[in-house]
C-alpha positions as CSV (number, residue, x, y, z in Angstrom):
1,M,-4.4,-4.9,15.8
2,H,-7.1,-2.5,14.8
3,R,-9.9,-0.3,16.2
4,F,-12.9,-1.9,14.5
5,K,-14.7,-3.7,17.3
6,Y,-18.2,-4.8,18.2
7,R,-20.1,-3.2,21.1
8,A,-23.1,-5.2,21.8
9,R,-24.3,-6.0,18.3
10,S,-22.9,-3.0,16.5
11,L,-19.6,-2.7,14.7
12,Y,-17.7,0.5,15.7
13,C,-14.8,2.3,14.2
14,E,-13.1,3.7,17.2
15,D,-16.0,5.4,19.0
16,V,-18.4,5.8,16.0
17,K,-21.0,3.3,14.8
18,V,-20.2,2.1,11.3
19,A,-23.9,1.9,10.6
20,R,-24.3,5.6,11.4
21,I,-21.5,6.5,9.0
22,A,-23.1,4.4,6.3
23,R,-26.5,5.9,6.9
24,E,-25.2,9.5,6.6
25,V,-22.6,9.1,3.9
26,G,-24.1,6.2,1.8
27,T,-22.5,3.0,0.4
28,P,-20.2,1.8,-0.8
29,L,-17.6,3.6,1.3
30,Y,-14.2,3.2,2.8
31,I,-13.7,4.0,6.5
32,Y,-10.2,4.6,8.0
33,S,-9.3,4.6,11.6
34,K,-6.9,7.5,12.2
35,N,-5.6,6.0,15.5
36,T,-5.0,2.6,14.0
37,L,-2.9,4.2,11.3
38,L,-0.8,5.9,14.0
39,D,-0.6,2.8,16.1
40,H,0.9,0.8,13.3
41,Y,3.3,3.5,12.3
42,R,4.5,3.8,15.8
43,K,4.9,0.1,16.2
44,I,7.4,-0.2,13.3
45,R,9.1,3.1,14.3
46,D,9.6,2.1,17.9
47,A,10.7,-1.5,17.1
48,L,13.5,-0.1,14.9
49,R,14.3,2.9,17.1
50,E,17.9,1.8,17.7
51,A,18.6,2.3,13.9
52,S,16.9,5.7,13.7
53,P,15.2,4.7,10.5
54,L,13.6,6.9,7.9
55,I,10.2,5.4,7.5
56,C,8.7,6.3,4.1
57,F,5.0,5.3,3.9
58,S,4.2,3.7,0.6
59,V,1.8,6.1,-1.1
60,K,0.6,3.5,-3.6
61,S,-1.0,1.5,-0.7
62,N,-3.3,4.4,0.3
63,S,-2.9,7.8,-1.3
64,N,-5.8,9.7,0.5
65,L,-4.5,13.1,1.6
66,A,-5.9,12.7,5.1
67,V,-4.1,9.4,5.5
68,L,-0.8,10.9,4.2
69,K,-1.1,14.0,6.3
70,T,-1.8,12.0,9.5
71,L,1.4,10.0,8.9
72,V,3.5,13.0,7.8
73,N,2.4,14.9,11.0
74,A,3.6,11.9,13.0
75,G,7.1,12.1,11.4
76,A,6.8,9.7,8.4
77,G,8.3,10.3,5.0
78,L,6.8,9.1,1.8
79,D,7.7,6.5,-0.8
80,I,6.4,7.6,-4.2
81,V,6.2,6.0,-7.6
82,S,4.8,8.7,-9.9
83,G,4.4,12.4,-10.6
84,G,0.9,12.2,-9.3
85,E,2.1,10.8,-6.0
86,L,4.7,13.5,-5.8
87,Y,1.9,16.1,-6.3
88,R,0.1,14.5,-3.3
89,A,3.3,14.6,-1.3
90,K,3.6,18.4,-2.0
91,L,0.0,19.0,-0.9
92,V,0.6,17.4,2.5
93,K,3.9,19.4,2.8
94,V,6.1,16.5,3.6
95,D,9.8,17.4,4.0
96,P,11.3,16.7,0.5
97,R,14.3,15.2,2.3
98,K,11.9,12.4,3.5
99,I,10.8,11.4,0.0
100,V,12.2,8.4,-2.0
101,Y,11.1,7.9,-5.6
102,A,10.8,4.4,-6.9
103,G,9.3,2.9,-10.0
104,V,10.6,1.4,-13.2
105,G,9.2,4.0,-15.6
106,K,9.8,7.6,-14.5
107,K,9.2,10.2,-17.2
108,R,11.4,13.2,-17.9
109,D,9.0,15.7,-16.6
110,E,8.4,13.7,-13.5
111,I,12.1,13.5,-12.8
112,M,12.6,17.2,-13.3
113,D,9.7,18.0,-11.0
114,A,11.2,15.7,-8.3
115,I,14.6,17.3,-8.7
116,R,13.1,20.7,-8.4
117,Y,11.3,19.7,-5.2
118,G,14.6,18.4,-3.7
119,I,13.7,14.8,-2.9
120,L,16.1,12.6,-0.9
121,F,16.6,9.7,-3.4
122,F,15.7,8.3,-6.7
123,N,15.7,4.5,-6.6
124,I,16.9,3.7,-10.1
125,E,16.2,0.4,-12.0
126,S,18.3,0.6,-15.2
127,H,21.4,2.2,-16.8
128,E,19.2,4.3,-19.1
129,E,17.2,5.6,-16.2
130,L,20.3,6.7,-14.4
131,A,21.6,8.4,-17.5
132,L,18.3,10.3,-18.0
133,I,18.3,11.5,-14.4
134,N,21.9,12.6,-14.7
135,R,21.0,14.6,-17.9
136,C,18.0,16.2,-16.2
137,A,20.1,17.2,-13.1
138,R,22.9,18.6,-15.3
139,E,20.4,20.7,-17.3
140,M,19.0,22.1,-14.0
141,K,22.5,22.6,-12.6
142,R,21.6,20.3,-9.6
143,K,23.1,17.3,-7.9
144,V,20.9,14.4,-7.0
145,N,21.1,11.3,-4.8
146,I,20.7,7.8,-6.3
147,A,20.1,4.4,-4.8
148,I,20.4,1.4,-7.1
149,R,17.5,-1.0,-6.7
150,I,19.0,-4.5,-6.7
151,N,17.0,-7.6,-7.4
152,P,18.5,-10.1,-4.9
153,D,16.6,-13.1,-6.5
154,V,15.2,-14.5,-3.2
155,Q,12.1,-16.7,-2.9
156,V,9.1,-15.4,-1.0
157,S,5.8,-17.1,-0.2
158,T,3.2,-14.6,-1.6
159,H,1.1,-14.1,-4.7
160,G,3.1,-14.0,-7.9
161,Y,1.8,-10.6,-8.8
162,I,3.3,-9.0,-5.7
163,T,6.6,-10.9,-5.8
164,T,9.2,-8.3,-6.8
165,G,12.6,-9.6,-5.6
166,M,13.0,-12.8,-7.8
167,G,14.8,-13.1,-11.1
168,G,12.6,-12.7,-14.1
169,T,10.5,-9.8,-12.7
170,K,10.8,-6.3,-14.1
171,F,12.1,-4.8,-10.9
172,G,15.6,-3.8,-10.0
173,V,18.9,-4.9,-11.6
174,D,20.9,-8.1,-11.0
175,F,24.2,-8.0,-9.1
176,K,26.3,-8.1,-12.3
177,T,24.5,-5.0,-13.7
178,A,24.6,-3.3,-10.3
179,K,28.4,-3.8,-10.3
180,A,28.7,-2.3,-13.8
181,I,26.6,0.7,-12.8
182,F,28.8,1.3,-9.7
183,R,32.0,1.0,-11.8
184,S,30.7,3.5,-14.3
185,S,29.4,5.9,-11.7
186,W,32.2,8.4,-12.5
187,K,30.4,9.2,-15.8
188,Y,27.4,10.6,-13.9
189,R,28.7,13.9,-12.5
190,N,25.3,15.1,-11.4
191,A,24.0,11.9,-9.9
192,K,25.7,10.5,-6.8
193,I,25.1,6.9,-5.9
194,R,24.7,7.0,-2.2
195,G,22.6,3.9,-1.4
196,V,21.2,0.5,-2.4
197,H,17.6,-0.4,-2.4
198,I,15.7,-3.7,-2.3
199,H,12.0,-4.5,-2.3
200,I,11.3,-8.2,-2.5
201,G,7.5,-8.3,-2.5
202,S,4.4,-7.7,-0.4
203,Q,2.4,-9.6,2.3
204,I,5.5,-11.4,3.5
205,L,4.8,-13.2,6.8
206,D,8.3,-13.9,8.2
207,A,11.7,-12.2,8.2
208,R,13.8,-14.9,6.5
209,P,13.4,-13.6,3.0
210,F,14.4,-10.1,4.2
211,Q,17.4,-11.5,6.0
212,S,18.5,-13.4,2.9
213,A,18.1,-10.4,0.7
214,I,19.9,-8.0,3.0
215,K,22.8,-10.5,3.5
216,K,23.2,-10.9,-0.2
217,V,23.3,-7.2,-0.8
218,L,25.7,-6.5,2.0
219,R,28.0,-9.4,0.8
220,F,27.9,-7.8,-2.7
221,L,29.0,-4.4,-1.3
222,E,31.8,-5.9,0.8
223,T,33.1,-8.2,-1.9
224,N,33.3,-5.5,-4.4
225,K,34.6,-2.8,-2.0
226,I,31.6,-0.6,-2.8
227,F,30.9,2.1,-0.2
228,V,27.5,3.7,0.2
229,E,25.7,5.5,3.1
230,Y,22.1,4.2,2.9
231,L,20.4,0.8,2.9
232,N,16.8,0.9,1.8
233,I,15.1,-2.5,2.6
234,G,11.7,-1.5,1.1
235,G,8.4,-2.7,2.6
236,G,6.4,-5.9,2.3
237,L,5.6,-6.8,5.9
238,G,2.4,-8.9,5.9
239,I,-0.7,-8.4,8.0
240,V,-3.6,-10.6,9.3
241,Y,-6.4,-10.9,6.7
242,S,-7.8,-14.2,8.1
243,L,-5.7,-16.9,9.8
244,E,-2.3,-15.6,8.9
245,K,0.3,-15.4,11.6
246,P,2.6,-12.6,10.4
247,Q,5.7,-11.4,12.1
248,T,5.3,-8.5,14.5
249,A,7.3,-5.3,14.2
250,L,9.3,-6.4,17.2
251,S,10.1,-9.9,15.8
252,F,11.0,-8.3,12.4
253,A,13.3,-5.8,14.1
254,K,15.0,-8.5,16.2
255,K,16.1,-10.3,13.0
256,I,17.0,-7.3,10.9
257,L,18.7,-5.0,13.4
258,P,21.9,-7.1,13.8
259,L,22.5,-6.9,10.1
260,V,21.9,-3.2,9.9
261,R,24.1,-2.7,13.0
262,K,26.9,-4.6,11.5
263,S,26.7,-2.7,8.1
264,K,26.7,0.7,9.8
265,L,24.5,2.0,7.0
266,K,21.6,4.4,7.5
267,L,18.3,2.6,7.3
268,I,15.3,3.4,5.1
269,L,12.0,1.4,5.0
270,E,8.9,1.7,2.8
271,P,6.0,0.0,4.6
272,G,2.5,0.5,3.2
273,R,0.2,-2.4,3.9
274,F,1.6,-2.9,7.4
275,I,0.5,0.6,8.4
276,S,-2.7,1.1,6.4
277,G,-4.1,-2.4,5.7
278,N,-6.0,-3.1,8.9
279,S,-6.6,0.6,9.4
280,G,-9.5,0.5,6.9
281,I,-12.7,-1.3,5.9
282,M,-15.0,-1.1,3.0
283,V,-18.8,-1.0,3.8
284,T,-21.3,-2.3,1.3
285,K,-25.0,-2.9,1.3
286,V,-27.0,-6.0,0.4
287,L,-29.1,-5.3,-2.8
288,F,-30.6,-8.7,-3.5
289,R,-30.4,-12.4,-2.5
290,K,-30.3,-15.0,-5.2
291,K,-30.4,-18.8,-5.0
292,T,-29.4,-21.1,-7.9
293,G,-29.2,-24.9,-8.0
294,Q,-25.5,-24.7,-6.8
295,K,-25.1,-21.6,-4.8
296,N,-26.5,-18.8,-2.6
297,F,-25.5,-15.4,-3.8
298,I,-25.6,-12.0,-2.0
299,I,-25.5,-9.2,-4.5
300,V,-24.1,-6.0,-3.0
301,D,-23.7,-2.4,-4.1
302,S,-19.9,-2.6,-4.5
303,G,-17.9,-4.5,-7.0
304,M,-14.5,-5.2,-8.4
305,N,-14.3,-1.6,-9.6
306,D,-14.5,-0.5,-6.0
307,F,-12.3,-3.3,-4.5
308,I,-10.3,-5.4,-7.0
309,R,-8.1,-7.4,-4.6
310,P,-10.3,-10.5,-4.4
311,S,-10.7,-10.6,-8.2
312,L,-7.1,-9.8,-9.1
313,Y,-5.3,-11.8,-6.4
314,E,-8.0,-14.1,-5.2
315,A,-7.3,-12.3,-1.9
316,Y,-9.2,-13.4,1.2
317,H,-10.8,-10.6,3.3
318,T,-12.9,-11.3,6.3
319,V,-16.6,-10.3,5.9
320,R,-18.5,-9.1,9.0
321,P,-22.1,-8.0,9.4
322,V,-22.2,-4.3,10.5
323,T,-25.0,-5.3,12.9
324,K,-25.1,-8.7,14.4
325,S,-28.3,-10.7,14.4
326,R,-29.9,-11.5,17.8
327,G,-29.4,-15.0,19.2
328,R,-27.6,-17.9,17.5
329,L,-29.0,-18.1,14.0
330,K,-28.3,-20.9,11.5
331,K,-25.6,-19.8,9.0
332,T,-25.7,-20.1,5.3
333,R,-22.8,-20.2,2.8
334,Y,-22.9,-17.3,0.4
335,D,-20.9,-15.9,-2.5
336,I,-20.8,-12.2,-2.1
337,V,-20.8,-10.6,-5.5
338,G,-21.1,-7.2,-7.1
339,P,-23.1,-5.6,-9.9
340,I,-20.2,-5.6,-12.5
341,C,-20.8,-7.5,-15.7
342,E,-17.9,-9.9,-15.1
343,S,-17.9,-13.4,-13.7
344,G,-14.8,-12.4,-11.8
345,D,-16.7,-9.7,-9.9
346,F,-16.8,-11.1,-6.3
347,L,-15.7,-9.9,-2.9
348,A,-15.8,-13.3,-1.1
349,K,-16.8,-16.9,-1.9
350,G,-18.4,-19.5,0.3
351,R,-18.7,-17.5,3.4
352,A,-20.8,-18.7,6.3
353,L,-22.9,-15.8,7.5
354,P,-26.2,-15.5,9.4
355,A,-29.3,-15.0,7.1
356,L,-29.0,-11.7,5.4
357,K,-31.8,-9.5,4.0
358,Q,-32.0,-6.5,1.6
359,G,-30.5,-3.4,3.1
360,D,-28.1,-5.2,5.5
361,L,-24.6,-3.8,5.7
362,L,-21.4,-5.8,5.4
363,A,-17.9,-4.8,6.3
364,I,-15.0,-6.0,4.2
365,M,-12.1,-6.0,6.7
366,G,-8.5,-5.2,6.0
367,A,-9.3,-2.9,3.1
368,G,-7.1,0.1,4.0
369,A,-4.3,-0.9,1.6
370,Y,-4.7,-1.3,-2.1
371,G,-8.4,-0.7,-1.9
372,Y,-9.5,2.8,-3.0
373,T,-6.1,3.3,-4.7
374,M,-6.8,0.5,-7.1
375,S,-10.5,1.3,-7.7
376,S,-11.8,2.4,-11.2
377,N,-14.8,3.6,-13.0
378,Y,-15.4,0.3,-14.9
379,N,-19.0,0.0,-16.0
380,S,-19.2,3.8,-15.6
381,R,-19.6,3.5,-11.8
382,P,-18.7,6.5,-9.7
383,R,-16.0,5.7,-7.1
384,A,-16.8,5.4,-3.4
385,S,-16.5,7.9,-0.6
386,E,-13.7,7.8,1.9
387,V,-14.2,8.7,5.6
388,M,-11.6,9.2,8.4
389,V,-12.6,8.5,12.0
390,D,-10.8,10.1,14.9
391,R,-12.2,8.8,18.2
392,K,-15.8,10.2,18.4
393,K,-15.7,12.2,15.2
394,F,-15.7,11.3,11.5
395,L,-15.0,13.3,8.4
396,V,-15.6,12.7,4.8
397,V,-12.1,12.9,3.3
398,K,-13.1,12.0,-0.3
399,K,-16.5,12.8,-1.7
400,R,-18.3,10.2,-3.6
401,E,-17.9,10.8,-7.4
402,T,-20.9,11.9,-9.4
403,Y,-22.0,11.0,-13.0
404,K,-20.6,14.4,-14.0
405,D,-17.2,13.4,-12.6
406,L,-17.3,10.4,-14.9
407,V,-17.4,12.4,-18.1
408,K,-15.2,15.3,-16.9
409,G,-12.7,16.2,-19.6
410,E,-14.5,14.1,-22.3
411,L,-15.2,15.9,-25.5
412,F,-17.8,15.0,-28.1
413,R,-19.9,16.7,-30.8
414,G,-23.7,16.2,-30.4
C-alpha cells in the first residue's frame, strides 16, 4: 500500500528515517515516497492495460514539480484545471497531447495559452464556455478538441464537498443540455467535440457509481446516435485512511473494462488521490501538552493552514509517532491541535496515543493528496517544506517559505 514502515521503533520512508529528515529539514514538512507514487501509478495502468488508457494525473491533488516529473517520466499525462497548473505542466515537459483541461471557470488568456501549447482536450462545462473556446481558436487560426462534461446525476457515498456527479452541483451539464450542445456543434467550426467526460466525485470506495455513470452516458450516446472517439471517466478512486476497504485497481478494472470494451471508445482517466494520497505524510512536532477539565490536548507546530482536510472535511487521518516508545505504555486520548486562532484548527480528535512529550514527532498519514496544494499562509504562517525520498536518498523539492516570502509583492508607504 505504501512505503512508510517501522523498523524497530523508527518510522522510515523507504530506506530513510523520518526523524532524520525532520531533524535536517525542520517541521512541519511533507515527505513523499517516490516509489510509492510509481507503485500506485503502475497499479492502475497495468489493471487497465487492455484498454490502453491515457492516465492523466490530477495536478490539483499534488502539484509539486518533483511529483509531476516522476509520473510524467513514467508515462503519465496530466489533468489540469488552471493556467497555473498548465504552467507547471510545461515546466515538467509533459507531452501536450497528454493534457486534458477541466474546470468550470477557464479565463480567456488561460484558454489561449492552452491552445497555443496544443493540449489534447478541453473538458467543457457550459454553452458559453464552448463558444469562448471556439472564438479563441478561430482568432488563433487553430482547431481544438472538446469533450463535454456530463453530470450523470448518480449518488455516491462521500463527503458532500467532494461529490461532483449529482444534480445540483456546479459541475458538468445535464443530458438535455448535452444533447443541445451536440446538436448545435456545427456552429463551432474551430472546436470539434470528440469526447464525453464524467467525474462523479472523490474518495469513492466501490465501482458501482462509476458503472452507473458510464452506463447512463453510453446509453445517452447510443439513444441519440451521437458518435465520439473518447470516454473520459475522471478520477475519484478511494484510498485507505483508516478502516476503509476501497476497491483495488484490479477490482475496479474488472467492473469497468466490459463497458469500455463494448463502447469501443478510447479511455481516459484522471486519478489523483489514488496515486498520491498514501504516497505522502506530514510530519509535525509537539510544542506543548495541555489538560483541561474535559480533554487532553497536544499542541503541534502545524495547523489547518498547513493541512486543512480535517478542518474542512472532518477527514480522518491516522496519526503515528515517528519514534515508538519502549515497552507497552498506557495510552491517553488526545485532541491534536495546531497554533491557528480558530476552534476548527485540529488535525485529529480523540486519538489514543502513548504519552507524548515536548519535541516528539508525529506523522499524519495519507497526506500526499490535497495536503500542500490546499495549504495557505493564514495567520501569516510560512508554508512547509516538501521532501522527496528515493530509496536511500532524500531531496528537498520545495523550500520552506520565509517571512520575506509572505510579503513578496506587497506594496506600502512607510
